[in-house]
C-alpha positions as CSV (number, residue, x, y, z in Angstrom):
1,M,0.1,0.0,0.1
2,C,3.1,2.2,0.2
3,G,4.5,4.0,-2.6
4,I,8.2,3.9,-3.9
5,V,10.2,5.9,-6.2
6,A,13.9,5.6,-6.9
7,A,16.4,6.8,-9.5
8,S,20.0,6.7,-10.7
9,A,20.8,9.4,-13.2
10,R,23.6,12.0,-14.5
11,R,21.4,14.6,-13.1
12,N,19.8,15.9,-9.8
13,I,17.0,13.5,-9.1
14,R,15.6,15.1,-6.0
15,D,12.8,16.8,-7.9
16,I,12.0,13.3,-9.6
17,L,11.6,11.5,-6.3
18,I,9.4,14.2,-4.8
19,A,7.2,14.7,-7.9
20,G,6.9,10.9,-8.1
21,L,5.8,10.7,-4.5
22,H,3.1,13.2,-5.0
23,T,1.7,10.8,-7.7
24,L,2.0,8.0,-5.7
25,E,0.3,9.8,-2.6
26,Y,-3.0,7.5,-3.2
27,R,-1.0,4.5,-2.1
28,G,-0.4,5.9,1.5
29,Y,-0.1,9.4,3.1
30,D,1.0,8.6,6.7
31,S,4.6,9.7,6.3
32,A,7.1,10.6,3.5
33,G,11.0,10.3,3.4
34,I,13.9,10.4,1.0
35,A,17.5,9.2,1.2
36,I,20.1,10.4,-1.5
37,Q,23.8,9.6,-1.9
38,Q,26.2,12.5,-1.4
39,G,29.7,11.6,-2.2
40,S,30.6,8.6,0.2
41,H,27.5,9.5,2.4
42,L,23.6,8.9,2.6
43,I,21.4,12.0,3.5
44,R,18.1,10.9,4.9
45,L,15.1,13.2,5.8
46,R,11.8,12.0,6.9
47,A,8.6,13.6,8.1
48,A,5.2,12.6,9.6
49,G,2.2,13.3,7.4
50,K,2.3,13.8,3.6
51,V,4.7,14.3,1.1
52,K,4.1,18.3,1.2
53,D,5.5,18.0,5.0
54,L,8.6,16.4,3.5
55,E,8.8,19.1,0.9
56,A,8.7,21.6,3.6
57,L,11.6,19.9,5.5
58,L,13.6,19.9,2.1
59,Q,13.0,23.7,1.9
60,T,15.3,24.2,5.1
61,S,17.4,21.1,4.4
62,P,17.9,20.8,0.7
63,V,19.2,17.6,-0.5
64,D,20.8,17.2,-4.0
65,G,22.3,14.1,-5.6
66,H,22.3,11.7,-8.7
67,C,21.0,8.7,-7.0
68,G,18.5,7.9,-4.0
69,I,15.2,6.3,-3.0
70,S,11.9,7.7,-1.5
71,H,8.9,6.5,0.1
72,T,5.2,7.6,1.0
73,R,3.8,5.2,3.8
74,W,0.7,3.5,4.6
75,A,1.2,2.3,8.2
76,T,0.9,-1.4,8.9
77,H,3.4,-2.0,11.5
78,G,4.2,0.8,14.0
79,V,2.2,4.1,14.3
80,P,2.4,6.8,11.8
81,N,5.4,9.0,12.9
82,T,8.7,10.0,12.0
83,T,10.5,7.3,13.8
84,N,8.6,4.7,11.7
85,A,9.0,6.7,8.5
86,H,11.0,5.1,5.5
87,P,13.6,5.2,4.5
88,H,15.1,2.8,7.2
89,I,18.8,2.8,7.7
90,S,21.5,0.4,9.1
91,G,24.4,2.4,10.4
92,D,24.9,5.2,8.1
93,Q,25.9,3.1,5.2
94,L,22.6,1.5,4.0
95,A,19.0,2.8,3.3
96,L,15.9,0.8,2.3
97,V,12.2,1.5,1.3
98,H,9.4,-1.1,1.3
99,N,6.0,-1.8,0.3
100,G,4.6,-4.8,1.8
101,I,4.3,-6.9,5.0
102,I,7.3,-9.2,6.3
103,E,5.7,-11.9,7.9
104,N,8.6,-13.6,9.9
105,H,9.9,-10.0,10.9
106,E,9.9,-10.9,14.7
107,E,12.0,-14.0,14.2
108,L,14.5,-12.2,12.2
109,R,14.5,-9.2,14.5
110,R,15.4,-11.5,17.5
111,E,18.2,-12.9,15.4
112,L,19.6,-9.6,14.2
113,Q,19.5,-8.0,17.8
114,A,21.4,-11.1,19.1
115,A,24.1,-10.2,16.3
116,G,24.2,-6.8,17.7
117,Y,21.9,-4.8,15.4
118,E,20.0,-2.1,17.2
119,F,16.4,-1.2,16.1
120,T,15.1,2.2,16.3
121,S,11.5,1.7,15.0
122,D,8.5,-0.5,15.4
123,T,8.3,-1.5,11.8
124,D,8.6,-4.9,10.2
125,T,10.6,-3.0,7.4
126,E,13.7,-2.4,9.5
127,V,14.7,-6.2,9.8
128,M,15.4,-6.1,5.9
129,V,18.0,-3.2,6.0
130,H,19.8,-4.9,8.9
131,L,19.5,-8.1,7.3
132,I,21.2,-6.8,4.0
133,A,23.9,-5.0,6.0
134,R,24.7,-8.2,7.8
135,F,25.5,-10.0,4.5
136,M,27.5,-7.1,3.1
137,S,29.6,-7.4,6.3
138,S,30.8,-10.8,4.8
139,G,32.3,-8.9,1.9
140,V,29.6,-9.3,-0.7
141,D,28.4,-6.3,-2.8
142,L,24.8,-4.8,-2.5
143,F,23.2,-6.9,-5.4
144,S,24.4,-10.1,-3.9
145,A,23.5,-9.1,-0.3
146,V,19.8,-8.4,-1.4
147,R,19.7,-11.6,-3.3
148,Q,20.7,-13.4,-0.4
149,A,18.4,-11.3,2.0
150,V,15.2,-12.0,0.1
151,G,15.6,-15.8,0.5
152,R,15.2,-15.4,4.3
153,L,12.0,-13.2,3.8
154,R,8.1,-14.5,4.1
155,G,5.6,-12.4,3.0
156,A,5.0,-9.7,0.4
157,F,7.5,-6.8,-0.6
158,A,8.9,-4.5,-3.1
159,I,12.0,-2.9,-1.9
160,A,14.7,-0.2,-3.2
161,V,18.0,-0.1,-1.5
162,V,21.1,2.2,-1.8
163,S,24.4,1.9,0.0
164,A,27.0,4.6,0.5
165,A,29.6,2.1,-0.5
166,E,28.3,1.8,-4.1
167,P,27.6,5.3,-5.5
168,G,25.2,5.5,-8.2
169,V,23.6,2.1,-7.6
170,V,20.0,1.2,-6.6
171,V,19.0,-2.5,-6.0
172,G,15.4,-3.4,-6.1
173,A,13.4,-6.7,-5.7
174,R,9.6,-7.9,-5.6
175,Q,7.7,-10.6,-4.3
176,G,4.0,-10.3,-4.1
177,S,4.0,-6.4,-4.4
178,P,4.4,-4.4,-7.6
179,L,7.6,-2.7,-8.8
180,V,8.4,-1.3,-12.2
181,L,11.8,-0.5,-13.9
182,G,11.7,2.8,-15.9
183,V,14.3,2.9,-18.7
184,G,15.6,6.3,-19.9
185,H,18.7,7.7,-21.6
186,D,21.6,7.6,-19.2
187,E,19.2,7.1,-16.3
188,H,16.9,4.4,-14.7
189,F,14.1,4.2,-12.2
190,L,12.1,2.2,-10.2
191,A,8.5,2.8,-8.9
192,S,5.4,1.0,-7.4
193,D,3.7,1.7,-10.8
194,V,4.3,3.4,-13.9
195,Y,2.4,6.8,-13.1
196,P,5.0,8.7,-11.4
197,L,7.6,8.1,-14.2
198,L,5.5,9.1,-17.0
199,G,7.2,12.6,-17.0
200,E,10.5,11.1,-17.3
201,T,10.3,8.0,-19.7
202,D,7.5,6.0,-21.5
203,K,9.7,2.7,-21.6
204,F,9.2,0.3,-18.7
205,V,10.1,-3.3,-17.7
206,F,7.4,-4.8,-15.6
207,L,9.5,-7.0,-12.9
208,Q,8.3,-10.4,-12.5
209,E,7.9,-12.5,-9.0
210,G,11.1,-13.1,-7.4
211,D,13.1,-10.6,-9.8
212,V,16.0,-8.7,-8.1
213,V,17.3,-5.8,-10.1
214,R,20.6,-3.6,-10.1
215,L,20.5,-0.4,-11.8
216,S,22.6,2.5,-12.5
217,A,22.6,5.5,-14.7
218,D,24.4,3.4,-17.4
219,G,22.2,0.3,-17.3
220,Y,20.4,-2.4,-15.5
221,E,20.6,-6.2,-14.8
222,I,17.8,-8.6,-13.7
223,V,18.2,-12.0,-12.0
224,D,15.2,-14.3,-11.1
225,T,14.3,-16.6,-8.6
226,N,17.0,-19.0,-9.5
227,N,19.6,-16.4,-9.7
228,D,20.0,-16.7,-13.3
229,T,20.2,-13.8,-15.5
230,A,16.9,-12.7,-16.6
231,V,15.8,-10.8,-19.9
232,R,12.6,-8.9,-19.6
233,P,10.8,-7.1,-22.3
234,V,10.8,-3.3,-22.6
235,K,7.2,-2.2,-23.3
236,Q,6.2,1.4,-24.3
237,V,3.5,2.8,-22.1
238,D,1.3,5.1,-24.2
239,T,-0.5,6.8,-21.1
240,R,0.2,10.6,-20.9
241,A,1.7,12.3,-18.0
242,D,-1.2,14.8,-17.9
243,S,-3.7,11.9,-17.3
244,V,-2.7,11.8,-13.9
245,Q,-3.1,15.5,-13.1
246,R,-6.2,17.0,-11.8
247,G,-6.6,19.7,-14.4
248,D,-9.3,22.3,-13.5
249,Y,-11.1,20.1,-10.9
250,P,-10.6,20.7,-7.4
251,H,-10.4,17.0,-6.5
252,Y,-9.2,13.8,-8.5
253,M,-12.6,12.2,-7.4
254,L,-14.8,14.8,-9.1
255,K,-12.6,14.7,-12.2
256,E,-12.9,10.9,-12.3
257,I,-16.7,11.0,-11.7
258,F,-16.9,13.3,-14.7
259,E,-14.7,10.9,-16.7
260,Q,-17.1,8.1,-16.6
261,P,-18.8,8.7,-19.8
262,Q,-15.6,8.7,-21.8
263,A,-14.1,5.7,-19.8
264,V,-17.1,3.7,-20.5
265,A,-16.8,4.6,-24.1
266,E,-13.4,3.4,-23.9
267,T,-14.4,0.1,-22.3
268,L,-16.8,-0.5,-25.2
269,E,-14.6,0.6,-28.0
270,G,-13.9,-2.0,-30.5
271,R,-16.1,-4.6,-28.6
272,L,-19.5,-4.1,-29.8
273,S,-21.1,-4.1,-33.5
274,A,-24.4,-2.9,-34.2
275,T,-26.2,-6.1,-33.1
276,S,-23.5,-8.1,-31.0
277,V,-20.6,-8.3,-28.6
278,L,-17.6,-9.1,-31.0
279,P,-15.8,-12.5,-30.7
280,N,-12.8,-13.2,-28.8
281,I,-12.5,-9.9,-26.9
282,F,-11.6,-12.0,-23.8
283,G,-8.6,-13.4,-25.7
284,V,-7.8,-15.8,-28.5
285,G,-10.0,-18.9,-28.2
286,A,-11.8,-17.7,-25.3
287,E,-15.1,-18.3,-27.2
288,D,-14.5,-22.0,-27.2
289,Q,-13.7,-22.0,-23.3
290,L,-16.7,-19.9,-22.8
291,K,-19.0,-22.4,-24.6
292,Q,-18.3,-24.8,-22.0
293,V,-19.0,-22.6,-19.0
294,K,-21.8,-24.0,-16.8
295,Q,-21.3,-22.0,-13.7
296,V,-19.2,-18.6,-12.6
297,H,-17.4,-18.0,-9.5
298,I,-16.3,-14.1,-8.8
299,V,-14.0,-13.3,-6.4
300,A,-13.0,-9.6,-5.5
301,C,-12.5,-7.0,-2.8
302,G,-14.2,-3.6,-1.9
303,T,-15.8,-1.9,-4.6
304,S,-14.8,-4.6,-7.1
305,Y,-17.0,-7.0,-4.9
306,H,-19.8,-4.7,-5.4
307,A,-19.5,-5.1,-9.2
308,G,-19.0,-8.9,-8.9
309,L,-22.4,-8.9,-7.1
310,V,-24.4,-7.0,-9.8
311,A,-22.9,-9.5,-12.4
312,H,-24.1,-12.2,-10.3
313,Y,-27.7,-10.9,-10.7
314,Q,-27.5,-10.2,-14.4
315,L,-25.6,-13.7,-15.2
316,E,-28.3,-15.7,-13.6
317,Q,-31.0,-13.6,-15.1
318,L,-29.9,-13.1,-18.6
319,A,-27.3,-16.0,-19.2
320,R,-29.2,-18.4,-16.9
321,I,-25.8,-19.7,-15.6
322,P,-25.6,-19.9,-11.9
323,C,-23.3,-17.7,-10.3
324,H,-21.5,-17.0,-6.9
325,A,-19.7,-14.0,-5.8
326,E,-17.3,-14.0,-2.9
327,I,-15.1,-11.8,-1.0
328,A,-11.6,-12.7,-1.9
329,S,-10.0,-12.5,1.8
330,E,-12.4,-15.1,2.6
331,Y,-12.2,-17.4,-0.7
332,R,-8.4,-17.6,-0.3
333,Y,-8.5,-19.6,2.9
334,R,-11.0,-22.2,2.3
335,K,-11.2,-25.2,-0.1
336,P,-13.7,-24.4,-2.6
337,V,-16.0,-27.1,-4.1
338,V,-15.7,-26.5,-7.8
339,P,-18.4,-27.8,-9.9
340,E,-17.3,-29.1,-13.5
341,N,-16.9,-26.2,-16.2
342,T,-16.8,-23.2,-13.7
343,L,-15.3,-20.2,-14.9
344,F,-13.2,-18.1,-12.0
345,I,-13.3,-14.4,-12.5
346,A,-10.9,-12.2,-10.5
347,I,-12.0,-8.3,-10.5
348,S,-9.3,-5.7,-9.4
349,Q,-8.7,-2.0,-10.5
350,S,-5.2,-2.3,-9.7
351,G,-4.4,-5.9,-10.6
352,E,-2.3,-5.9,-7.6
353,T,-4.9,-6.4,-4.8
354,A,-3.1,-8.9,-2.4
355,D,-6.3,-10.9,-1.4
356,T,-7.6,-11.0,-5.0
357,L,-4.2,-12.1,-6.4
358,A,-4.0,-14.8,-3.7
359,A,-7.5,-16.0,-4.6
360,L,-6.4,-16.1,-8.2
361,Q,-3.4,-18.1,-7.4
362,H,-5.6,-20.4,-5.4
363,A,-8.1,-20.7,-8.0
364,K,-5.7,-21.8,-10.5
365,K,-5.1,-25.1,-8.6
366,A,-8.7,-25.6,-7.9
367,G,-9.9,-27.2,-11.2
368,Y,-11.7,-24.3,-12.9
369,I,-12.3,-24.5,-16.6
370,A,-10.3,-21.1,-16.9
371,T,-9.7,-18.0,-14.8
372,L,-10.6,-14.5,-16.1
373,A,-9.2,-11.3,-15.0
374,I,-11.4,-7.9,-15.1
375,C,-8.7,-5.3,-14.7
376,N,-7.7,-1.8,-15.3
377,V,-3.8,-2.0,-15.3
378,A,-2.1,-3.8,-18.2
379,E,1.0,-5.8,-17.1
380,S,-0.2,-6.1,-13.5
381,S,0.2,-9.3,-11.6
382,I,-3.4,-10.4,-11.9
383,V,-3.4,-9.6,-15.8
384,R,-0.2,-11.7,-16.3
385,A,-1.5,-14.7,-14.0
386,A,-5.1,-15.2,-15.7
387,D,-5.8,-17.4,-18.7
388,L,-8.3,-14.8,-20.2
389,V,-8.2,-11.1,-19.7
390,L,-10.7,-8.1,-20.2
391,M,-9.3,-4.6,-19.5
392,T,-11.5,-2.1,-18.4
393,R,-9.6,0.9,-19.9
394,A,-10.8,3.4,-17.2
395,G,-7.4,5.1,-17.2
396,P,-5.5,6.1,-14.2
397,E,-7.7,6.4,-11.0
398,I,-6.1,8.5,-8.3
399,G,-9.0,9.0,-6.0
400,V,-8.8,6.6,-3.3
401,A,-12.7,6.2,-3.4
402,S,-13.1,4.4,-6.8
403,T,-15.6,5.7,-9.1
404,K,-14.8,5.3,-12.9
405,A,-12.8,2.0,-12.2
406,F,-16.3,0.6,-10.8
407,T,-18.5,1.8,-13.6
408,T,-16.1,0.4,-16.2
409,Q,-15.9,-3.1,-14.2
410,L,-19.7,-3.1,-14.4
411,V,-19.7,-2.5,-18.3
412,A,-16.9,-5.0,-18.7
413,L,-18.8,-7.6,-16.9
414,Q,-22.0,-6.8,-18.9
415,L,-20.0,-7.6,-22.0
416,L,-19.2,-11.2,-20.5
417,V,-22.9,-11.5,-19.4
418,L,-24.1,-10.7,-22.9
419,E,-21.4,-13.2,-24.4
420,L,-22.5,-16.0,-22.0
421,A,-26.3,-15.2,-22.8
422,R,-25.6,-15.4,-26.4
423,L,-23.7,-18.7,-26.2
424,N,-26.4,-19.9,-23.8
425,G,-29.2,-19.3,-26.4
426,I,-30.8,-15.9,-25.4
427,D,-33.3,-14.8,-27.9
428,K,-31.6,-12.9,-30.7
429,D,-33.9,-10.0,-30.7
430,V,-33.5,-9.5,-26.9
431,Y,-29.7,-9.9,-27.2
432,A,-29.5,-7.2,-30.1
433,G,-31.5,-4.8,-28.1
434,Y,-29.2,-5.2,-24.8
435,V,-26.3,-4.7,-27.2
436,S,-28.0,-1.5,-28.5
437,D,-28.6,-0.3,-25.0
438,L,-25.0,-0.7,-24.1
439,A,-24.0,1.5,-26.9
440,R,-26.2,4.3,-25.4
441,L,-24.6,4.2,-22.1
442,P,-22.1,6.9,-22.4
443,E,-24.9,9.4,-23.4
444,L,-26.9,8.1,-20.4
445,L,-24.2,8.7,-17.9
446,N,-23.6,12.4,-19.4
447,E,-27.3,12.9,-18.7
448,A,-27.0,11.6,-14.9
449,L,-24.1,14.0,-14.4
450,S,-26.2,17.0,-15.2
451,L,-27.8,16.2,-11.6
452,D,-24.5,17.5,-9.9
453,E,-25.7,20.8,-9.0
454,E,-29.1,19.3,-7.4
455,F,-26.7,16.9,-5.2
456,R,-24.7,19.8,-4.4
457,A,-27.7,21.6,-2.9
458,L,-29.0,18.3,-1.3
459,S,-25.6,17.8,0.4
460,A,-26.1,20.6,2.7
461,A,-28.9,18.7,4.7
462,F,-26.4,16.1,5.7
463,T,-23.4,18.1,7.3
464,Q,-24.4,17.0,10.8
465,K,-25.4,13.6,10.1
466,N,-23.9,10.8,11.7
467,H,-25.7,7.7,10.2
468,A,-27.3,6.8,6.7
469,L,-29.3,3.8,5.5
470,F,-29.1,2.7,1.7
471,L,-31.7,0.3,0.3
472,G,-32.0,-1.6,-2.9
473,R,-33.5,-4.7,-4.5
474,G,-32.1,-7.3,-6.9
475,S,-29.2,-6.0,-8.9
476,H,-29.5,-2.7,-7.2
477,Y,-29.0,-3.8,-3.6
478,P,-25.1,-3.9,-4.6
479,I,-25.5,-0.3,-5.9
480,A,-26.9,0.7,-2.5
481,M,-23.9,-1.0,-1.1
482,E,-21.5,1.1,-3.2
483,G,-23.5,4.2,-2.3
484,A,-23.0,3.4,1.4
485,L,-19.4,2.6,0.9
486,K,-18.8,5.9,-1.0
487,L,-20.3,8.0,1.8
488,K,-18.6,6.2,4.6
489,E,-15.2,6.4,2.8
490,I,-14.9,10.0,2.4
491,S,-17.3,11.8,4.7
492,Y,-16.9,9.5,7.7
493,I,-20.7,9.0,8.2
494,H,-21.6,5.7,9.3
495,A,-23.6,4.1,6.5
496,E,-25.1,0.7,5.9
497,A,-26.9,-1.0,3.0
498,Y,-29.6,-3.4,3.2
499,A,-31.9,-5.5,0.7
500,A,-34.9,-3.4,1.2
501,G,-36.8,-6.6,2.1
502,E,-34.7,-7.0,5.2
503,L,-35.9,-3.8,6.8
504,K,-38.3,-5.8,9.1
505,H,-35.7,-8.0,10.1
506,G,-33.7,-5.6,12.4
507,P,-32.6,-2.3,10.6
508,L,-36.2,-0.6,10.9
509,A,-35.3,-0.2,14.5
510,L,-32.7,2.6,13.5
511,V,-35.0,4.5,11.4
512,D,-35.9,7.9,13.0
513,A,-36.1,11.7,11.8
514,D,-32.3,11.7,12.3
515,M,-31.3,8.7,9.9
516,P,-31.5,9.7,6.2
517,V,-32.7,6.6,4.2
518,F,-31.7,6.5,0.4
519,A,-33.5,4.1,-1.9
520,V,-32.4,3.2,-5.2
521,A,-35.7,2.6,-7.5
522,P,-35.2,1.3,-10.9
523,N,-38.2,0.6,-13.2
524,N,-38.4,-3.2,-12.7
525,K,-40.6,-5.9,-11.5
526,L,-39.4,-5.3,-7.8
527,L,-40.8,-1.7,-7.7
528,E,-44.1,-2.3,-5.9
529,K,-42.3,-4.2,-3.2
530,L,-39.7,-1.4,-2.9
531,I,-42.4,1.2,-2.5
532,S,-43.8,-0.9,0.2
533,N,-40.5,-1.1,1.9
534,I,-40.3,2.8,1.6
535,E,-43.7,3.0,3.2
536,E,-42.4,1.3,6.1
537,V,-39.7,4.0,6.5
538,S,-42.1,6.7,6.1
539,A,-44.5,5.4,8.6
540,R,-41.8,5.7,11.1
541,G,-40.8,9.2,10.6
542,G,-37.8,8.4,8.4
543,E,-36.2,11.2,6.2
544,L,-36.4,9.6,2.6
545,Y,-34.6,10.3,-0.5
546,V,-35.3,8.2,-3.7
547,I,-33.2,8.0,-6.7
548,A,-35.6,6.8,-9.3
549,D,-35.8,5.8,-12.9
550,S,-37.9,8.7,-14.5
551,K,-40.6,6.6,-15.7
552,V,-41.6,5.5,-12.3
553,V,-41.2,8.9,-10.6
554,S,-45.1,9.3,-10.8
555,S,-45.3,6.0,-8.7
556,F,-44.2,7.8,-5.6
557,Q,-46.2,10.1,-3.3
558,Q,-45.3,13.1,-1.2
559,R,-45.0,11.0,1.8
560,H,-42.2,9.2,0.1
561,G,-39.7,12.1,0.7
562,R,-37.6,13.6,-2.0
563,V,-37.7,11.8,-5.4
564,I,-35.0,12.4,-7.8
565,G,-35.8,10.9,-11.4
566,L,-33.5,10.1,-14.3
567,D,-33.3,7.9,-17.6
568,T,-31.6,4.7,-16.4
569,G,-31.6,3.0,-20.0
570,G,-33.5,-0.3,-19.0
571,P,-32.5,-3.0,-16.6
572,L,-29.1,-4.0,-18.0
573,L,-27.8,-0.4,-17.8
574,A,-29.7,1.0,-14.7
575,P,-27.2,-0.2,-12.1
576,V,-24.4,1.8,-14.0
577,V,-26.4,5.1,-14.3
578,M,-27.8,5.0,-10.8
579,T,-24.3,4.8,-9.4
580,I,-23.5,8.3,-10.6
581,P,-26.0,10.1,-8.4
582,L,-24.6,8.2,-5.2
583,Q,-21.3,9.1,-6.2
584,L,-22.3,12.8,-6.5
585,L,-23.8,12.5,-3.2
586,A,-21.2,11.2,-1.4
587,Y,-18.5,13.6,-2.9
588,H,-20.7,16.9,-2.1
589,V,-21.3,15.6,1.6
590,A,-17.7,15.1,2.1
591,L,-17.1,18.6,0.8
592,Q,-19.6,20.1,3.1
593,R,-18.0,17.9,5.9
594,G,-14.6,19.5,5.2
595,T,-13.0,15.9,4.9
596,D,-10.0,15.1,2.6
597,V,-11.8,13.7,-0.4
598,D,-9.0,12.4,-2.4
599,Q,-7.1,10.9,0.7
600,P,-9.6,9.8,3.4
601,R,-8.1,8.9,6.7
602,N,-6.6,5.5,7.5
603,L,-7.3,4.5,3.8
604,A,-5.0,3.9,0.4
605,K,-5.8,3.1,-3.0
606,S,-4.4,-0.1,-3.9
607,V,-4.3,-2.7,-1.2
608,T,-1.1,-4.8,-1.7
609,V,-0.9,-6.1,1.9
610,E,-3.4,-8.7,3.3
């Protein structure tokens, strides 16, 4: 969950490191630090808080150099403070930054303390820098010492290390956490992902599991888990550096909310004809595998899990295929019973979510007919591990609260639903109608975004609220879950979502005049049931807000509270379209409450640790 940037160049790299940390701050913002080689010394600066606090420190204590490492932290072991901030050092000769968790750190700490090494932090990371120092004390170089040290580590890690004894050299290693190598002209870089380096290079090597890399301004070398020299392809990334900037928007989240029509258009581009989903968009030969699918198992975390739940409903309704959606952190620790011809789907924005990646690796041994990744990041670990892949093409998402990643996941899954429905014999005219509906989706999302001002005005009523309830039925129950998650993530209001029919089984006890209740009301056969549930809230004095398909607004009465209508485009599209108002609601409520919208407390964007 932390962010790493390292560089070796023939120019001053301080500003490169700091700019990179700003871009990576979505991965963690509890503390930040930098270590730069100066002659035969290492200069280290650390600050509790955000990267701007490290910048302020650099104003009073400037550090320049051609080789160094940097880090922005999301705390796991040890409270967020300066002492626990990275880089960690051994003596004054070695500095290291780390993303991940070392599971055997206590064992290694005892061993190293017995050998005379002194620990100054509460982190699991510090054991690594002392372990590497211990190997170097036997006379080996930094590259060899890191290779020896990683063999002693259990857990997930991406690291970058510099030594005062080896000017211009950075050594990196990855196991279970992402790390990329940026290739420039007389300069080379390491980072947790490509985004912080896009201003410096568009050429990247995506390091594989177990890789250890030595880089300098002159070049790099990589060895694999067998300590054999490895040749990894250099790939050109066409993402523009300005795509990770806010532009004129006050927050990344708002920018990404308004990017959704274009993002969804990109998801659909080249994948639809006028009447059908195009063949083999899931990979060469995918159709032959999909023809055999009799059941689907979806695994994901957080917002991606909500997308999987929507797909669960739509797969069973349209494709008539049994489907089960499960949280990855639960799935990975059980022994699933896998019926014959079951397709496994892993959903992840980053493609590096630790629990989802572990679940996918678990699934590959469990007898599924194939594994499919729905992902936004090319060359990510999940993409490389899956048999089949469908990229969402959402573009960089920097705001911690996911928006466009979610809606593009829904659309990607809908492409799969329609393909499986076709293969399973859905009526041709019904199928063509759904395909036509999908083509209209970007237009409908633009219309939904026109409600922004209405939700800005509405948000003032929630400044002093502490709780909220979200209701939905069928495929819109997961949309209610997503609405509740967005509100709690960025406004810190306690919010829960329930299937509306469950109100009488407990949640109704919470309803009073201080409890806002949001209901998602599409135009479907469950509408009358939902209205009955809303009546229960109204009868008990609940503060009601209904987001409804424009065709059914007239079904609601004055006692049903505030009703906001929009064109949802029918049953397939409605979950996507009705997500937009809930995102706008969360954003504007957070703004009213004065919270940090893009970097909410205690959270990070990419959960690369368990």
